[in-house]
C-alpha positions in Angstrom: 0.0 0.0 0.0 2.8 2.4 0.9 4.6 1.5 -2.4 1.5 2.3 -4.3 1.2 5.6 -2.5 4.8 6.5 -3.2 4.2 5.8 -6.9 1.3 8.1 -7.0 3.3 10.9 -5.3 6.1 10.4 -7.8 3.7 10.5 -10.7 1.9 13.6 -9.4 5.3 15.4 -8.9 6.3 14.5 -12.5 3.0 15.8 -13.9 3.4 19.1 -11.9 6.9 19.6 -13.2 5.8 18.9 -16.7 2.9 21.4 -16.4 5.3 24.0 -15.0 7.7 23.5 -17.9 4.9 23.7 -20.5 3.6 26.9 -18.8 7.1 28.4 -18.8 7.5 27.5 -22.5 4.1 29.0 -23.3 5.0 32.2 -21.4 8.3 32.4 -23.1 6.7 31.9 -26.5 4.1 34.6 -25.8 6.8 37.0 -24.7 8.8 36.2 -27.9 5.7 36.8 -30.0 5.0 40.1 -28.2 1.3 39.5 -28.2 -0.6 42.7 -27.7 -4.3 43.4 -26.8 -6.5 43.4 -29.9 -4.1 41.5 -32.1 -6.4 38.6 -32.5 -9.3 40.8 -33.6 -7.0 42.7 -36.0 -5.8 39.4 -37.5 -9.4 38.2 -38.0 -10.5 41.5 -39.6 -7.8 41.3 -42.3 -7.7 37.5 -42.8 -8.8 36.3 -46.3 -8.7 32.5 -46.5 -6.8 30.9 -49.3 -9.0 30.7 -52.4 -11.2 33.6 -51.3 -10.9 37.1 -52.7 -10.3 40.5 -51.3 -13.0 43.2 -51.3 -10.8 45.9 -52.8 -7.9 46.5 -55.1 -5.3 49.1 -54.1 -3.2 50.6 -56.8 0.0 52.2 -55.4 2.6 54.2 -57.2 6.1 52.6 -57.2 8.0 55.9 -57.1 11.4 55.8 -58.7 10.9 52.1 -59.5 8.8 53.5 -62.3 6.1 50.9 -61.7 2.7 50.4 -60.0 2.0 48.0 -57.2 -1.3 46.2 -56.8 -2.6 45.0 -53.4 -5.7 43.3 -52.2 -7.5 44.8 -49.2 -8.1 43.9 -46.4 -5.5 41.0 -46.7 -2.7 43.4 -47.8 -1.5 40.7 -50.1 0.6 42.1 -53.0 -0.9 40.7 -56.1 1.2 42.1 -58.9 3.7 44.7 -60.1 2.4 46.5 -63.2 5.1 47.5 -65.7 4.8 51.1 -66.8 8.0 53.2 -67.2 10.7 50.6 -66.4 11.7 47.4 -68.2 10.9 44.1 -66.6 12.5 40.9 -68.0 10.1 38.7 -66.2 7.3 39.8 -68.4 9.3 41.1 -71.3 8.1 44.6 -70.9 10.6 46.9 -72.5 11.9 44.0 -74.6 8.8 43.5 -76.8 8.4 45.7 -79.9 5.1 47.1 -78.6 6.4 48.1 -75.2 9.7 49.5 -76.6 7.7 51.7 -78.9 5.8 53.2 -76.0 8.9 53.7 -73.8 10.8 55.6 -76.6 14.2 54.8 -75.3 13.6 56.0 -71.7 14.3 53.2 -69.3 12.9 54.5 -66.0 10.3 56.8 -64.6 9.2 58.2 -61.3 5.5 57.3 -60.6 3.7 59.3 -57.9 -0.1 59.5 -58.3 -2.3 56.8 -59.7 -5.7 58.0 -60.9 -8.6 55.7 -61.7 -11.0 56.6 -64.4 -14.4 57.9 -63.2 -18.0 58.1 -64.4 -20.3 60.5 -62.5 -17.5 61.0 -59.9 -17.2 57.3 -59.1 -14.4 54.9 -60.1 -15.6 52.9 -63.1 -12.8 50.3 -63.3 -11.8 50.9 -66.9 -8.4 52.6 -66.8 -5.7 53.6 -64.4 -3.6 56.7 -65.2 -0.1 57.3 -63.6 2.4 60.2 -63.9 6.1 60.2 -64.5 7.6 63.0 -62.5 11.0 62.5 -64.0 10.1 62.7 -67.7 6.8 64.6 -67.8 4.8 61.6 -69.1 1.4 60.1 -68.4 0.6 56.4 -68.9 -2.7 54.6 -69.2 -3.2 51.1 -67.9 -6.1 49.0 -69.2 -7.7 47.3 -66.3 -9.1 44.6 -68.5 -5.6 43.1 -68.7 -3.7 45.2 -66.2 -1.2 46.2 -68.9 0.1 49.6 -70.0 -1.5 50.6 -73.3 -0.3 54.2 -73.8 2.4 56.5 -72.7 1.9 60.1 -73.6 5.0 62.3 -73.5 7.4 63.7 -72.7 4.8 66.5 -72.8 5.9 69.7 -74.3 6.6 72.7 -72.1 6.3 70.7 -68.8 9.1 69.8 -66.5 8.6 67.4 -63.6 4.9 66.4 -64.1 4.2 65.9 -60.4 0.7 67.3 -60.0 -1.1 64.7 -62.1 -2.7 62.9 -63.6 -5.9 63.9 -61.7 -9.1 63.0 -63.6 -12.3 65.0 -64.0 -15.6 63.4 -62.8 -16.4 61.8 -66.1 -12.7 61.4 -67.3 -13.1 64.1 -69.9 -9.5 65.2 -68.9 -6.5 64.2 -66.9 -4.3 67.1 -65.8 -0.6 67.4 -65.4 1.4 70.3 -64.0 5.0 71.5 -63.8 7.0 71.1 -60.6 10.2 72.5 -62.0 9.8 75.7 -63.8 11.7 76.0 -67.1 12.0 78.4 -70.0 9.6 77.5 -72.8 9.6 76.0 -75.3 11.4 73.1 -73.8 15.1 73.1 -74.9 15.4 76.9 -74.6 18.4 78.2 -72.7 17.9 81.1 -70.3 20.3 81.9 -67.3 18.8 81.4 -63.9 19.1 85.1 -63.0 16.1 85.6 -65.3 14.1 83.0 -63.5 11.2 85.2 -62.3 10.7 86.8 -65.8 11.4 83.9 -68.2 10.7 80.7 -66.5 7.2 79.2 -66.3 5.1 76.4 -64.8 2.4 75.4 -67.3 -0.5 73.1 -66.6 -1.6 70.6 -69.3 -5.1 69.6 -70.1 -5.0 66.1 -71.6 -8.2 65.0 -73.4 -9.3 61.4 -72.9 -11.4 59.5 -75.5 -14.4 58.2 -73.6 -14.5 54.9 -75.6 -10.8 54.0 -76.1 -9.2 55.9 -73.3 -6.7 57.3 -75.8 -5.0 60.5 -74.5 -4.3 63.6 -76.6 -2.7 66.8 -75.5 -5.5 69.4 -75.9 -4.2 72.7 -74.4 -2.0 74.3 -71.7 -2.3 77.2 -69.3 0.7 79.4 -68.6 1.5 79.9 -64.9 4.3 81.8 -63.0 7.5 80.0 -62.0 6.1 78.6 -58.7 6.4 74.8 -58.0 3.1 73.1 -58.6 2.7 70.2 -56.3 -0.6 68.2 -56.0 -4.1 68.6 -57.4 -7.6 67.4 -57.3 -10.5 67.9 -59.7 -13.7 69.5 -58.5 -16.9 67.4 -58.3 -20.6 68.0 -58.0 -20.7 71.7 -56.8 -17.2 72.4 -58.0 -17.2 70.3 -61.2 -15.5 72.2 -64.0 -12.6 73.3 -61.7 -9.3 71.8 -60.7 -7.2 72.9 -57.7 -3.4 72.8 -57.5 -1.3 73.3 -54.4 2.0 75.1 -54.9 5.1 76.2 -53.1 7.9 78.7 -53.7 5.8 81.9 -54.1 9.2 83.5 -53.6 10.1 82.3 -57.1 13.5 81.3 -55.7 15.8 79.1 -57.8 18.5 78.0 -55.3 18.7 76.8 -51.7 14.9 76.3 -51.7 14.9 74.7 -48.3 15.5 78.3 -47.0 14.6 80.6 -49.8 11.3 79.0 -50.7 10.1 79.3 -47.1 10.4 83.1 -46.6 6.8 84.0 -47.2 4.1 83.2 -44.6 1.8 81.8 -47.3 2.0 80.1 -50.7 -0.9 79.6 -53.1 -3.6 77.2 -54.0 -4.3 77.6 -57.7 -8.0 77.4 -58.7 -8.2 76.7 -62.4 -11.6 76.9 -64.3 -10.9 74.1 -66.8 -14.2 74.5 -68.6 -13.4 78.2 -69.2 -9.9 77.2 -70.4 -11.5 74.6 -72.7 -13.8 77.2 -74.2 -10.9 79.7 -74.6 -8.9 77.1 -76.4 -11.8 76.3 -78.7 -12.0 80.0 -79.6 -8.2 79.9 -80.3 -7.4 82.5 -77.7 -4.0 81.0 -77.0 -0.7 81.0 -78.8 1.1 78.0 -80.3 4.1 77.0 -78.2 5.9 73.8 -79.3 2.9 72.5 -81.1 0.3 73.1 -78.3 -2.1 76.0 -77.7 -0.9 77.9 -74.6 -3.4 80.0 -72.8 -2.2 83.0 -70.8 -4.7 83.6 -68.0 -3.5 87.2 -67.7 -4.8 87.8 -71.3 -7.9 85.6 -70.8 -9.4 86.5 -67.4 -11.6 84.0 -65.5 -9.3 81.0 -66.0 -7.0 81.1 -63.0 -7.2 82.5 -59.5 -4.7 82.3 -56.6 -5.7 81.6 -53.0 -3.4 82.1 -50.1 -2.6 79.0 -48.0 -0.1 78.1 -45.3 3.4 77.9 -46.7 4.6 74.8 -48.5 1.3 73.1 -48.9 1.2 69.5 -50.2 -2.3 68.2 -50.5 -5.2 69.9 -52.3 -8.2 67.6 -51.7 -11.9 68.1 -52.7 -14.6 66.7 -50.4 -17.1 64.1 -51.8 -19.8 66.7 -52.3 -17.4 69.1 -53.9 -18.2 71.9 -51.4 -14.8 72.1 -49.7 -11.2 72.1 -50.7 -8.7 71.1 -48.0 -5.1 72.3 -48.3 -2.4 71.6 -45.8 0.8 73.6 -45.3 3.6 71.2 -44.4 5.1 73.6 -41.9 1.8 74.3 -40.2 -0.1 72.6 -37.3 -3.5 73.0 -38.9 -5.2 72.3 -42.2 -7.2 74.9 -44.0 -10.7 74.3 -45.4 -11.9 76.5 -48.3 -15.5 76.6 -49.5 -16.1 76.5 -53.2 -19.2 78.7 -53.1 -17.1 81.4 -51.5 -14.3 80.9 -54.0 -16.7 81.3 -56.9 -18.4 84.4 -55.3 -15.0 86.0 -54.6 -13.9 85.4 -58.2 -17.1 86.8 -59.7 -17.1 89.8 -57.4 -13.4 90.5 -57.8 -13.0 90.1 -54.0 -9.2 90.2 -54.1 -6.4 91.2 -51.7 -3.6 91.6 -54.3 -2.3 90.4 -57.6 0.6 88.1 -58.2 2.3 87.8 -61.6 -0.8 89.6 -63.0 -3.2 87.0 -61.5 -5.9 87.8 -58.9 -5.3 86.7 -55.3 -8.6 86.1 -53.6 -9.0 87.4 -50.1 -8.1 84.6 -47.6 -10.8 85.5 -45.1 -13.5 85.6 -47.8 -12.9 82.0 -49.0 -11.7 80.2 -45.9 -14.2 78.5 -43.6 -12.0 76.7 -41.1 -8.5 76.1 -39.8 -8.5 72.7 -38.2 -5.7 72.0 -35.6 -5.0 68.5 -36.8 -1.3 68.3 -35.7 2.2 68.8 -37.0 3.2 68.4 -40.6 -0.2 67.9 -42.3 0.1 66.6 -45.8 -2.9 64.9 -47.4 -6.6 64.5 -46.6 -9.1 61.7 -47.4 -12.8 61.3 -46.7 -15.1 58.5 -45.4 -18.5 59.7 -46.7 -19.8 59.8 -43.1 -18.9 63.4 -42.4 -15.3 62.9 -41.4 -12.0 63.7 -43.0 -8.6 62.1 -42.3 -5.3 64.0 -42.5 -1.8 62.5 -42.5 0.7 64.1 -40.1 4.3 63.6 -41.3 6.0 65.2 -38.3 3.7 63.6 -35.7 3.8 60.2 -37.4 0.0 60.0 -37.0 -3.4 60.2 -38.8 -6.0 62.7 -37.5 -9.7 62.2 -37.9 -11.8 65.4 -37.8 -15.3 66.6 -38.4 -15.9 68.0 -41.9 -18.2 70.7 -40.8 -19.0 72.7 -37.6 -17.4 72.6 -35.1 -14.5 71.4 -37.3 -12.9 69.5 -34.4 -10.4 66.6 -34.2 -12.2 63.5 -32.8 -9.4 61.0 -32.9 -5.7 60.5 -33.7 -3.8 57.2 -34.3 0.0 56.8 -34.3 1.6 55.2 -37.4 5.1 53.9 -38.0 6.7 56.2 -39.2 6.5 59.6 -40.9 3.4 59.1 -43.0 3.2 60.7 -46.4 0.0 60.1 -48.3 -3.1 58.2 -47.1 -5.6 56.4 -49.2 -9.2 55.6 -48.2 -11.4 53.1 -49.9 -13.1 54.9 -52.8 -11.8 58.0 -50.9 -11.4 60.3 -54.0 -15.0 59.7 -55.2 -18.4 61.2 -54.6 -19.2 58.0 -52.6 -16.4 56.9 -50.3 -16.7 53.5 -48.7 -15.6 54.5 -45.2 -14.2 51.2 -43.9 -10.5 51.1 -44.7 -7.7 53.6 -44.9 -4.0 52.9 -45.7 -1.1 55.0 -44.4 1.8 55.1 -46.8 4.7 55.6 -44.4 8.0 56.9 -45.6 10.1 55.1 -42.9 9.8 51.6 -41.4 13.0 51.7 -39.2 12.5 48.7 -36.8 9.2 47.3 -38.0 10.6 44.4 -40.0 13.5 42.0 -40.2 16.6 44.0 -41.3 17.6 43.7 -44.9 20.6 46.0 -44.7 20.9 49.8 -44.7 18.1 50.3 -47.3 14.8 49.6 -45.5 11.5 48.8 -47.0 8.7 51.4 -46.8 5.7 50.6 -44.7 2.0 50.4 -45.5 -0.3 50.3 -42.6 -4.0 49.3 -42.9 -6.3 51.2 -40.6 -9.9 50.3 -39.8 -11.9 53.5 -39.8 -15.4 51.9 -39.6 -15.8 52.8 -35.9 -15.5 55.9 -33.8 -11.8 55.1 -33.1 -9.3 54.3 -35.7 -7.4 51.0 -35.4 -4.1 50.0 -37.1 -4.7 46.4 -38.0 -1.9 45.4 -40.4 1.7 46.3 -41.4 2.9 45.4 -44.9 6.5 46.1 -46.2 6.8 47.5 -49.7 9.5 48.2 -52.2 10.6 51.7 -52.9 8.7 54.0 -53.1 5.0 54.4 -53.0 3.7 58.0 -52.8 0.0 57.8 -53.4 -2.6 55.1 -53.8 -6.2 54.7 -54.8 -8.6 51.9 -53.6 -11.4 50.6 -55.7 -14.1 48.0 -55.0 -13.0 44.8 -56.6 -16.3 44.1 -58.4 -15.9 47.3 -60.5 -13.0 45.8 -62.4 -13.8 43.2 -65.1 -10.4 41.7 -65.8 -10.2 39.1 -68.6 -8.5 35.7 -68.1 -7.5 35.1 -71.8 -7.3 37.1 -75.0 -10.1 35.8 -77.2 -9.0 34.0 -80.3 -9.0 36.5 -83.2 -7.9 35.0 -86.6 -8.2 38.5 -88.1 -5.6 40.0 -85.8 -2.6 41.2 -87.9 0.4 38.9 -87.8 -1.2 36.3 -85.6 -0.8 32.5 -86.2 -3.3 30.0 -84.9 -2.3 26.8 -86.5 1.1 25.1 -87.3 0.5 25.3 -91.0 0.2 29.1 -90.8 3.7 29.4 -89.1 6.4 30.5 -91.6 9.6 32.4 -92.1 9.7 35.1 -94.9 12.8 36.8 -96.2 13.0 40.2 -98.1 16.6 41.0 -98.6 18.1 41.3 -95.1 14.7 41.6 -93.5 13.5 38.3 -92.0 10.0 38.0 -90.6 9.0 35.0 -88.5 5.3 34.2 -87.9 5.4 31.8 -84.9 3.1 30.1 -82.5 3.5 28.8 -78.9 1.5 26.0 -77.3 2.1 23.4 -74.7 4.9 22.3 -75.1 6.6 23.5 -78.3 7.2 26.4 -80.7 6.4 26.4 -84.4 8.8 26.9 -86.1 11.5 25.3 -83.8 14.4 26.4 -86.1 15.1 29.9 -87.4 17.9 30.3 -89.9 19.2 33.8 -90.6 22.4 35.4 -91.9 24.7 37.6 -89.8 23.5 41.2 -90.1 19.8 40.3 -90.8 17.1 42.3 -89.1 14.8 39.8 -87.6 11.1 40.4 -86.6 9.3 37.6 -84.7 5.5 37.8 -84.3 4.6 35.1 -81.9 1.1 34.1 -80.8 0.2 32.0 -77.7 -2.7 30.0 -79.0 -3.7 28.7 -75.6 -7.3 29.6 -74.4 -6.8 28.2 -70.9 -6.5 30.4 -67.9 -3.0 31.1 -66.5 -1.2 29.3 -69.4 1.3 32.0 -70.4 4.5 31.2 -72.4 7.8 32.9 -72.6 10.3 33.4 -75.4 14.0 33.9 -74.3 16.9 33.9 -76.8 20.3 33.0 -75.3 22.9 35.7 -75.3 20.7 38.1 -77.4 19.3 39.9 -74.3 15.7 39.1 -75.3 12.8 37.7 -73.2 9.1 38.3 -73.5 6.0 36.8 -71.9 3.0 35.9 -74.1 -0.3 35.5 -72.3 -3.1 33.1 -73.5 -4.4 34.3 -76.9 -1.9 37.2 -77.2 0.4 38.1 -80.0 3.7 39.9 -79.3 6.6 41.2 -81.3 10.4 40.8 -80.9 12.8 42.7 -83.1 16.6 42.4 -83.2 19.6 42.4 -85.5 21.4 39.1 -85.8 24.8 40.5 -84.9 26.5 37.4 -83.4 27.2 34.3 -85.5 26.6 30.9 -84.2 23.9 28.7 -82.7 21.7 30.1 -80.0 18.9 28.3 -78.2 15.5 29.8 -77.6 13.2 28.4 -75.0 10.0 29.0 -73.0 11.0 31.0 -69.9 7.5 30.9 -68.3 6.7 27.6 -66.7 3.8 26.0 -68.6 3.6 22.2 -68.3 5.3 19.0 -67.2 7.3 19.2 -70.5 8.2 22.8 -70.0 11.9 21.9 -70.3 11.3 20.4 -73.7 9.8 23.6 -75.1 12.9 24.9 -77.0 14.4 25.6 -80.4 17.4 27.1 -82.1 18.3 30.3 -83.8 21.1 29.7 -86.3 23.1 32.7 -87.4 25.2 31.9 -90.4 28.5 33.9 -90.8 29.0 35.9 -93.9 
């Protein structure tokens, strides 16, 4: 009996020791994971199970990568990088004949502000426009296939197209503005000591075809050599106008950190684009480098200046179009202007001065509120429920405030770190969604595993559906997003394959149609790709021949893309199902060179290959 009792005591002691050890391990694990209150709820709110789809797309500029990043929200899963201004060998963008023609020899760009096409002030899911700050270009991405279909520019007379490409409520126009004033026409040489007199910052009105989306440069408006920053098109009450923030009212041209911050206020530029359109139709401008340039000093009623706190960044129009919010980066408040007051002041010549011959509207006549949001306000978004949200770069926070009396701040949430822009779901439309907001932070510092001195930037998803804002997800991102727009996923009708079109020029849909044609030193190859071979599999050319390959992927199955890479000829493209692409090159190296499918396609993917034979002279 005593022996049995001792055994039970030993067993109990062992179990207690084991339980203590497990408890210690659990506590250590929890400490290591740094579990925080609310983490479980945040995780559940953003979790999208495998095979299920996100509710929103977010399109984010890629900055000096020259591309656009696509995310799903709320999962924050990165879905794709869209090739725009920079080559990508994975897809063959910048290598195919079609993409090389659009890029015109430029190999990078600086994307800042994506702009979704709109109908009636709502995103319609047809196109995405994006600017190139470095080369004054605007690109259009077709959201049926998520591919760049047009690059307009470099646009004459513009330098540093930063303020763009903001769309009008029915995508009649996209606008682009000059950040870096230059003499015009572009290419003129004028010493910098003549900056104030002979440098200019034009705004471009780019017309968009309502059916095809094709962009054409329609007209431009001449403005003084101030640095135009961001913009937003009016909507509803303010439809027909576009508003640009600007800095450097001092018209300085050196040491801008000091010399462009001397004045207490800079300007918000209010541009009546419908009046400009009418003036251009009446030929009231002058031709400058092939485009009609309107001078608002000679055509009154087009442009007005509104004083705003120095160095403003954002210029944001409320969903009802009644208010324009502008934020001086060096201020601790954001300023709200009322469009009805702006219009009345313009009509009644209620001005306090002129600048460069343009009327400066009285600040107190057009301002309705100065909201003490915090330090370093940059950009404002809206939720459609009567609240606005402003990013605070200096405070590393987002402020929520009432869009209307008493114009008070109701909540602030810290973000990590130094937020630039913010993007709310459908936040630039007449009908914001009001659930999600993303902070595009400039610094991540210690938020992620170290990858060396160059850190990723940080996107933080914020739930704005309740009274209090909640940061619920951190996502690292490559350099460098500036601005994003978020659209409901069901508005985009993306295709899975290109439909078979036997009338498409240069396409091949059957092996017997594949062929090689020679005309002197011009060799044209009409080829097809299908799992798991090319037709033809052998291409014979002579050294010095100019070779054009038209290749069609005849697959009609979802996600069956093929690649075409040619060894040592610096060529690779991706051909999606049903697509025809072009490759052009000069056969300048003799010998035998393999070509093969670079995009995994089947169990016999390795066998999908052929030879380019270049015969010496």
